N, C-alpha and C positions, 0 to 999 in steps of 0.2 A: 834620556840620560841626564843626571843631575851635573851641574857645574861645581866643581870643587873650589872653595875659597878659603884662603888662610884668615882665620879670625884671631885678632890680638886684643883681647879685652882690655888690656891696661890695668891701671890701678886708680885709686881714688874714685871719681865718679865714672871712670872708664867702663867697668862692667855693667853698670846701670845704662849708660849711653849705648854700648854695643848691643845689649839685650833689646833695647828699643829698636835699634836699627835691623837687627835680626828679625823682629816681629814684622816690622814694615816690609822687609825684603819678602818674607814669607807671604804676605797678603798679596803680592803682585802675581803669584802663582807660578813664577820661575823656580824650576827645580835647582836648589842649591844644596851642596853638601859642605858643612863647615869643618875645617881642620884647626882646631884651637891650639895656639901656641903662647907661651908666656914671654913677655917683655916688660922692662920697666923696673920698679922697686923690688917685686918678688924675684925677678931674674937676677938682679944684682945680689940679693941676698942668697940665693940658691946656686947661682953659677958665676957670679963675680963680674958680671957685665950686664948693661941694660938691653943689649941686643945680641942675644946668643946666635951662634952660627945656624942652629936648628931653625930659627925664625927666618933668616935670609934664605935658607935651603927650601923652606916651605913656600916662600913668596916666589922664588925662582921657578919651582916646580909647577905651582898652580897658577902663576901669572896674573893673580888677582887676590887682593887683600883688603880687609876692612880692620882699621886700627882705631882702638878707642884712646882717650887721653891717658897719658902716663906722667908720673911725678917727675919734675925737672929740679934737680937740686938748686936752691936759691944762690945766686951769685957765682955759680960756677958751670951750671949745665953739664952736658955729658961731653 
């Protein structure tokens, strides 16, 4: 049975980094099922928040997550 993992690709270099991490994880032979959710700049644009409730719900449900880098506004943060 595959272990379900929340995958937050992020933005900027995040998707590239998480893609590499998923490839490495697959090479271990451990059965993983990825549940991809959006956070960061795209989530701000579409949902008005960098960390939508659906992301937190997915993490709580799966109890395991992999998050790529996300953009942080310069000088203000989130």
